[in-house]
N, C-alpha and C positions, 0 to 999 in steps of 0.2 A: 928521376920518378918515373915506374913504369905506369906505363896505361893499358891496365889490363880490362881488355874488352871492351870495346866500342863499340855503342848501339848505333850509329850509323857508319857505313863504310864510306871511307872517301874514295869518290869515283874520278876517271878524267874528266872533261866538259865533254867529250865526244861519246861516251858510252852512255849506253838506254837502255832499258829492261821492255818485256812484252808489254807492262801496261803501259810504257810511256807508248808505242807503237799503235796501241790500239784505241787509246786516247787519241793520237794523230790521227789517224784511219779514221774514226768517228766522228771528229770536226769537219775533217773533209767531206764525209756525205754527208753530213746535214747543212753544208752552203749550196745556198739556190744558186745555179750556172755553177761557169766553171771561176773555180780558186783561184786567182793569182800567187804566186809564190812569194810576195814582196809582200804580201798582206797578211802570211802564216804566221810570223811575230805578235801579230793583235789580237790574231784566233786562238792561240797557244800559249800566253805570255804569264800567265801567273802561273800555269805548273809545269812550262817548259821555257827552259831559257834559249836563247839564242844556238849557239855553238849544236845543242840536244836536237834543236828542230832541224839545221844543216845535216847535222849526222844523218838523223829518220830519214830526212827528205836523200841525199844520196844513197843512202843504202837500198831504199825503195824502189830510186831508179836505176841503178847499176841490179837490182833483181829482177828489174822489169814489172815491177807493179803498180806502177804507174807512169802515166806518160806524159811530157809538158811537151807544149807547142813551143815556138820561138819568140813567142811574143811572152810569155811566162805564166801561160795558163794551165793549171791541170787540168788538162782534156780527158783522162783515162784512167779508171783504179779497177784495179783486178780485185776481182769479188773473192771470197772465199773457197777456194774448190771442196767437194766433195771426194770422199776416198776411192768413189768407183769411178773409174774413167771412160766416159762416155766417148762416142764417136759422133762425127758430124750428121750421121744418117739418121743415130737416135734422137739428135739433139733439135737437127732442122726442122724445121716447117715449109716442108713442099709442096708445091702445087700443085693440084691433081692433072694437069697439061703436061709438066715437070715430070712428073712420074709418069703418064701414060706415054712423052716422048723418049725416055732414057728406058722404060722396061722392053718397047718396041725394038732398040739399039741392041739391048742386049739379048735379045731374042734371036735377029736375026744374026748375029756372030756365031 
């Protein structure tokens, strides 16, 4: 017998979709403090299996969207970027002293 049209496509254990990635990041952002890598299975267990968690973690680390310290804490999560690329001068909050010091240097040169 031929199995015509399966409703659920069989995926490999390491494959994930955008919904899984969004769930993973939303869960990490809800955790107070720094979440530990070893606790991710407890946080995501009913919806994501261990293979999928490892695949997402590897993807985020390789694409530099998260940073993990040597103790296994997730210490940084990249926020969603906007379409317009702003320079550091446009986004930074410089003190007035800093502005006066460097504006005087620019005029003298």
